[in-house]
C-alpha positions in Angstrom: -27.3 -23.2 12.8 -27.5 -22.1 8.9 -28.8 -18.7 10.0 -26.0 -18.7 12.6 -23.0 -19.3 10.0 -24.7 -17.1 7.2 -24.5 -14.3 9.9 -20.8 -15.1 10.9 -20.1 -15.3 7.2 -21.6 -11.9 6.7 -19.9 -10.4 9.7 -16.4 -11.9 8.1 -17.4 -10.1 4.8 -18.1 -6.9 6.6 -14.9 -6.7 8.4 -13.0 -7.7 5.6 -14.6 -4.7 3.7 -13.9 -2.4 6.8 -10.0 -3.1 6.8 -10.1 -2.7 2.9 -11.4 0.9 3.5 -9.3 1.5 6.9 -7.5 4.2 5.4 -10.6 6.5 4.8 -11.5 6.0 8.5 -7.9 7.1 9.2 -8.4 9.8 6.7 -11.5 11.1 9.0 -9.6 10.5 12.0 -6.7 12.9 11.0 -9.1 15.6 9.5 -11.0 15.4 12.7 -8.3 15.7 15.1 -7.0 18.7 13.3 -10.1 20.6 12.9 -9.9 19.9 16.7 -7.0 21.6 17.4 -7.2 24.2 14.4 -10.4 25.5 15.4 -12.2 23.8 12.1 -9.6 26.2 9.5 -8.3 22.8 8.2 -12.0 22.4 7.0 -12.8 25.8 5.4 -13.6 25.9 1.8 -10.3 28.1 1.0 -8.1 25.6 2.7 -9.7 22.5 1.5 -9.3 24.0 -2.0 -5.3 24.7 -1.2 -5.1 21.5 -0.4 -5.7 20.2 -3.9 -3.8 23.1 -4.7 -0.6 22.3 -3.0 -0.1 18.7 -2.7 -1.7 17.2 -6.3 1.5 16.6 -7.4 2.2 13.8 -4.9 -1.3 12.2 -5.5 0.0 12.0 -9.5 3.1 11.0 -8.7 1.5 8.3 -6.2 -0.4 7.0 -8.9 2.8 6.0 -11.1 4.5 4.8 -7.9 2.5 2.1 -7.2 2.6 0.5 -10.0 6.6 0.6 -9.9 6.3 -0.7 -6.5 3.6 -3.5 -7.1 6.7 -4.9 -9.5 8.9 -4.7 -6.8 10.5 -1.6 -7.7 11.4 1.8 -6.6 12.2 5.4 -7.9 14.2 7.6 -6.2 14.4 10.0 -9.1 11.3 11.6 -9.3 12.0 14.7 -7.4 14.8 15.6 -9.6 13.2 14.7 -12.7 10.3 16.9 -11.8 13.0 19.9 -11.3 14.5 19.1 -14.6 11.2 18.9 -16.8 9.7 21.6 -15.0 12.4 24.0 -15.8 12.5 22.7 -19.3 8.9 23.5 -19.8 9.2 26.9 -18.2 11.8 27.4 -20.7 9.4 26.3 -23.6 6.9 28.2 -22.6 8.4 31.2 -22.5 9.8 30.5 -26.3 6.2 31.3 -26.3 4.8 28.0 -26.6 0.8 27.7 -25.6 0.2 25.8 -22.3 -1.3 22.5 -24.7 2.0 22.2 -26.3 4.0 22.8 -23.2 2.4 20.1 -21.4 2.6 17.5 -24.2 6.3 18.2 -24.2 6.8 18.0 -21.0 4.8 14.4 -20.8 6.9 13.1 -23.6 10.1 14.2 -21.7 9.0 12.2 -18.7 8.1 9.4 -21.0 11.6 9.4 -22.8 13.5 9.5 -19.1 11.0 6.7 -18.0 12.2 4.6 -20.7 15.5 5.5 -20.1 15.1 4.2 -16.6 13.1 1.2 -17.8 15.9 -0.2 -20.4 18.3 -0.2 -17.4 16.2 -1.9 -15.1 14.2 -4.1 -17.5 16.8 -5.3 -19.7 20.3 -4.3 -18.1 18.7 -6.0 -15.4 20.2 -3.6 -12.7 18.4 -3.1 -9.2 15.5 0.2 -9.9 17.3 1.4 -6.6 20.5 1.9 -8.0 19.4 2.9 -11.5 16.8 6.0 -10.0 19.3 6.9 -7.6 21.8 7.4 -10.4 18.7 9.3 -12.1 18.6 11.4 -9.3 21.9 12.8 -8.9 21.7 12.7 -12.9 18.6 14.9 -13.5 19.5 17.3 -10.2 22.9 17.7 -11.9 21.1 18.4 -15.6 18.7 21.1 -14.1 21.6 22.9 -12.3 23.2 23.1 -15.6 20.5 24.1 -17.8 19.1 26.8 -15.7 22.6 28.0 -14.3 21.4 27.7 -10.9 18.9 30.7 -11.5 14.9 30.4 -11.3 13.3 30.0 -14.7 10.3 33.2 -14.3 7.5 32.6 -16.5 6.2 34.9 -18.9 2.6 35.0 -17.5 0.4 33.5 -15.4 -1.3 31.2 -18.0 1.6 28.3 -17.4 0.1 28.3 -13.4 -3.6 28.0 -14.6 -3.7 24.5 -14.6 -2.4 24.0 -10.8 -4.0 27.2 -9.6 -6.8 28.1 -11.6 -10.7 26.8 -11.5 -13.4 25.6 -14.1 -15.8 28.2 -13.0 -12.9 31.2 -13.6 -11.8 29.6 -17.0 -15.7 29.6 -18.4 -16.4 32.9 -16.4 -19.5 30.9 -14.6 -21.6 32.7 -12.4 -22.4 32.2 -9.0 -25.6 30.6 -7.7 -26.4 32.4 -4.1 -23.3 31.6 -2.4 -21.9 28.5 -5.0 -20.0 28.0 -7.9 -21.7 25.4 -9.9 -19.0 23.2 -11.6 -17.9 21.4 -8.7 -21.9 20.1 -8.0 -22.2 19.4 -11.8 -18.8 17.1 -11.7 -19.9 15.7 -8.5 -23.6 14.5 -9.7 -21.6 12.8 -12.8 -19.0 11.4 -10.8 -21.5 9.8 -8.8 -23.9 8.5 -11.4 -20.8 6.7 -12.6 -20.7 5.4 -9.3 -23.5 3.7 -8.9 -23.7 2.3 -12.4 -20.5 0.6 -11.9 -20.7 -0.5 -8.3 -24.4 -2.2 -8.6 -23.0 -3.9 -12.2 -20.2 -4.9 -9.7 -22.4 -6.3 -7.1 -25.1 -8.1 -9.2 -21.8 -9.6 -11.3 -20.2 -10.9 -7.3 -23.6 -12.1 -6.5 -23.9 -14.3 -9.5 -20.5 -15.5 -9.5 -21.2 -16.1 -5.1 -24.8 -18.1 -6.2 -22.8 -20.0 -8.9 -19.8 -20.8 -6.6 -21.9 -21.0 -3.1 -19.2 -18.0 -1.7 -20.4 -15.5 0.4 -21.3 -11.5 -0.5 -21.5 -8.5 1.5 -25.1 -7.9 2.5 -27.2 -5.5 0.4 -27.1 -2.9 3.7 -23.6 -2.8 3.5 -23.4 -1.9 0.0 -26.0 0.5 0.6 -24.1 2.2 3.2 -21.2 2.5 1.2 -23.0 4.5 -1.3 -24.7 6.5 1.0 -21.1 7.5 2.8 -19.6 8.2 -0.9 -22.4 10.1 -1.7 -21.9 12.6 1.3 -18.5 12.4 0.9 -18.4 13.7 -2.2 -21.1 16.1 -2.1 -19.1 17.8 1.2 -16.2 17.7 -1.0 -18.1 19.6 -3.9 -19.6 22.1 -1.5 -16.1 23.2 -0.2 -14.9 23.5 -3.7 -18.4 25.3 -4.5 -18.1 28.1 -1.4 -14.6 29.4 -2.6 -13.5 29.9 -6.3 -15.3 27.1 -7.7 -13.8 23.7 -9.3 -10.1 23.4 -9.6 -8.9 22.6 -13.0 -6.1 20.2 -11.3 -8.9 18.2 -9.8 -10.1 17.3 -13.2 -6.3 16.4 -14.2 -6.4 14.6 -11.1 -9.5 12.6 -12.0 -8.7 11.7 -15.3 -5.3 10.1 -14.3 -7.1 8.0 -11.2 -9.9 6.8 -13.4 -7.1 5.7 -16.5 -4.9 4.3 -14.1 -7.6 2.4 -12.2 -9.4 0.8 -15.3 -5.8 0.0 -16.7 -4.8 -2.0 -13.4 -8.1 -3.8 -12.6 -9.8 -3.9 -16.2 -6.9 -4.8 -18.6 -4.7 -7.5 -19.7 -1.4 -5.2 -19.0 -2.9 -4.3 -15.6 -3.2 -8.3 -14.8 0.6 -8.5 -16.1 1.7 -5.9 -13.5 0.5 -7.8 -10.7 1.6 -10.7 -11.8 5.1 -10.0 -12.5 4.8 -8.3 -8.8 3.3 -11.1 -7.4 6.0 -13.8 -8.6 8.3 -12.7 -11.3 9.6 -15.9 -12.3 5.9 -17.9 -12.4 5.0 -14.9 -14.8 7.7 -15.8 -17.4 6.8 -19.2 -17.0 3.3 -18.3 -17.4 4.4 -16.6 -20.9 4.4 -12.9 -19.6 6.7 -10.7 -21.2 8.0 -9.1 -17.7 11.0 -7.3 -18.8 8.3 -5.5 -21.3 6.2 -5.3 -18.3 8.5 -3.3 -16.5 10.0 -1.1 -19.2 6.1 0.0 -19.7 5.9 0.8 -16.1 8.9 3.0 -15.8 7.4 4.8 -19.3 4.1 5.3 -17.2 6.3 6.4 -13.9 8.1 8.8 -16.2 4.9 10.3 -17.8 3.2 10.7 -14.8 6.5 12.5 -13.4 6.2 15.1 -16.2 2.7 15.7 -15.8 3.7 16.5 -11.8 6.5 18.6 -13.2 4.2 21.0 -14.7 1.4 21.2 -12.0 4.1 21.3 -9.2 6.1 24.3 -11.6 2.2 26.3 -12.1 1.8 26.1 -8.4 5.3 28.0 -7.5 5.0 30.3 -11.1 8.5 29.7 -11.5 10.8 26.9 -12.1 13.6 26.7 -9.1 16.5 24.6 -9.8 15.9 23.3 -6.1 12.5 21.9 -6.9 11.5 18.5 -6.6 13.3 18.1 -2.9 11.6 14.8 -1.1 9.1 14.2 -3.7 9.9 10.8 -3.9 9.5 10.5 0.2 5.7 11.8 -0.3 4.9 9.5 -3.0 6.5 6.1 -1.7 5.1 7.6 1.6 1.6 8.0 -0.2 1.6 4.3 -1.4 2.9 2.4 1.5 0.1 4.6 3.6 -2.6 3.5 1.1 -2.0 -0.2 1.5 0.7 -1.1 -1.1 2.8 -4.0 0.1 6.1 -3.6 0.5 6.6 -7.2 -0.7 5.1 -6.3 -4.3 2.0 -7.6 -5.8 -0.4 -5.5 -4.1 -1.9 -1.8 -4.2 -4.7 0.0 -5.7 -4.9 3.4 -7.6 -7.6 4.6 -5.0 -5.5 3.2 -2.2 -2.6 5.6 -3.0 -4.6 8.4 -3.4 -6.2 8.3 0.4 -3.0 7.7 1.2 -1.8 10.8 -0.3 -4.5 12.7 1.2 -3.2 11.3 4.3 0.0 13.0 4.5 -1.6 15.7 2.6 -4.0 16.3 5.7 -0.8 16.2 8.1 1.3 18.4 6.4 -1.7 20.9 6.1 -2.9 20.5 9.3 0.6 20.8 11.0 1.3 24.1 8.5 -1.8 25.8 9.9 -0.3 25.0 13.5 2.9 26.6 12.4 5.2 23.7 13.2 8.7 24.0 11.6 9.5 22.2 8.6 11.6 19.3 10.6 8.6 18.6 12.9 6.9 17.7 9.3 9.9 15.5 8.7 9.8 13.7 11.7 6.4 13.4 11.6 6.6 12.0 8.0 9.4 9.3 8.6 7.1 8.1 11.8 3.9 7.9 9.9 5.9 5.7 6.9 7.5 3.6 9.4 4.1 2.6 10.9 2.7 2.2 7.7 5.4 -0.6 6.3 5.0 -2.0 9.6 1.4 -2.5 9.7 1.7 -3.8 6.1 4.2 -6.8 7.2 2.5 -7.7 10.1 -0.6 -8.2 8.7 1.2 -10.1 6.1 3.2 -12.5 8.5 -0.4 -12.8 10.8 -2.1 -14.0 7.5 0.9 -16.6 6.8 2.1 -14.8 3.6 5.5 -14.0 4.5 
């Protein structure tokens, strides 16, 4: 009887983990479907690299947007801010400034704009929807004013290198056979760190489980997860290495994901963000300064929008007054597809990155198939609707609302 109970408990742990990683399964299915429809073109080294070149701004914006949605907010202004900061940063680069200073100033501009929104939402207690809707109109208008409705050309290709350059080209690394080495080097480093963190977490969970008579995932499932992550990481590294090497924007994205994943899961501020999103009133009664937490989250959102502005402007190699159109839709959709709850208090950085990759894979696959932009908008709308329906349905089924 005891053995049967343990088997059932182990199965429930496995099924809960499968639900947790369902987005990875969906991403794999989508890539497989488009591989069939495009004769494998979507999985080619060139195309995999171009996906990160083209859609990395979505992933960066999603890292900020997940925090805003966790605290039950929204930011509709990120597209307009990307256009505004992109135009100003291009003008600064043409003064001329070096790229490092340009990026630093873009982050600072984004931070200031995020603080502007944060003051209205946190301290003036205006709805985030209204504040950021006003911001969307304000910064789109300011973009038209500062650019005089003309594109801002860049003085050279240096600005775009962060968006479309590679580490191997930057350091003039030689090929080994058919492969550039930087992607494999980074893959090994990432996997070593991941293994250490996972084993430490597994040991900590098992120790806690033994103390409180809880059940944890069987060791076989943990090993299976490590094998899958290893295989996927090496496949991705091989795709990068076969084309032009490791994209610089992937390094930028990894650093961003690591910093905010660590912040949300391993810091007091991260716990406060989840607490405010879960129940703002209870958080205040517990002594949490919810206004300050909200203000900080909007500052993070603004700063990441500044970074996304540099990346998107660099990819286009010019600052367009109409840039950033529907960026907010892509970021919000990435969050909800990646498991963020519409009710607040639930969401992870890794989840929204996978959600962003799902959206990117769909967009890229439809582009390869020469489907028009209007068809892509229809698909985005349906995917977003289904993602929110899934969240609401599962919460009702679990008795959470």
